[in-house]
N, C-alpha and C positions, 0 to 999 in steps of 0.2 A: 841661531839657535841650534844647539846639537842634538841629534838624534836619541843621544845617550840620556838626554835629560826628559824626554818625553814620557808620559804616563798615559795610559788607556784608560778613559773615563766610561765608556759604554760602547756597546756595538751600535751601529748604524740603525739597525731595526727595532732598537728599545724605544727610539724617538719617533713617533708617527709623523707624517708632514703637517706642518701647520700647528704643531704643539711643541711643549716645553716639558722637560722632566728635571726633576731635582735628583742629582747624582753626588753621593757622598764618597770622597776620596781622603783616606787618612785623616778624617775628623773634620774636613772642610766641606762645605756643601756647595757645589756648582749647579748653575742653570743651564742646560743644554737645550737649544732650540735647533729645530729643522724646518727651514723655510724653502720648500721647493727643492730639497736636496742639498741646500747649503746649510750647514751646519755653523753654529755660533755658541760659544760659552762666556757666560756672565757669572758675577758672584751670586749667590742664589737669594741673599739677604738683601730687601731693599734698604736705600740709604736713607730712608724717613723713618722707619720703624721695622719691627719683627716679620714683616711680610715676606713669603716666599715667593721670588719670581718664577721658579721652575713650576709653582701651582698656579700659576696667574693665568689670565686669559689673553691668548695670542690673538691679535687681530691687526691686519694693515701694517705688518713688519715691527708692531710694538706689542710688548707685553705690559699688561695690567697688574699691579701688584694686588695681591688677596687680602691686604690689610686696610689701607687707605685708600685704595684705588688710583694711586699715582700711576704714571706711564712713563716706560722707557724705549727708547729705539733699539730694537735688538742688535742691529748690525754696528752700534757705536757705543752703546751703554749710556747715552746721553738721555737725561730727563726730558720729557715732553709734555707733562700734565702735573699740576700740583696736586698733592703737597710737596712732591719731589722736586728738589733743586740740585741736587749734588749726582754727578754721574755715579754709575756702578762700574766697577773693575771688569775688564774682560780679558780673554786669552786668544791668542791666535790659534786657529784649529788647524791640525794636519789630519787628513782623512787616510788611513792605511789599515789594511788587512780587514775591511768591513767594520772599523771601528774608528770612534773619536779619540783623538790624542791631543794632550796640551804639555807644556812645560809650565807646572805649577809655580815655579819660581818667577815668571816671566809675566806677571799681571800688568795690563795697561788700563788707563782712565783716559778715555775720550781719544784713544790713539796715542797718549804719550806715557812714556815709562814711569813708573813710580815706585 
């Protein structure tokens, strides 16, 4: 990953500990999560329907979709509860200058490039 490919999604203080936020960058919605100071970025849209993961409930390292109540493991994007069966895309996070940065072209699904 080249530093020149990184884009800033949000400031660290915009995402309180134990919560997620939906952040729009150039027409794409990302779900940014803060778990005890460790930040994760997933695709915002649930793989089962139109739910927003950034608006979901965060509990025990998982996010519950606000549409059908399926769940995903925040650290890996893997589904953990039905009706969700497909993983969500995620991005490697770089913390720099008090902000969350990603390479939007370098999405992963369950740790595998796609």
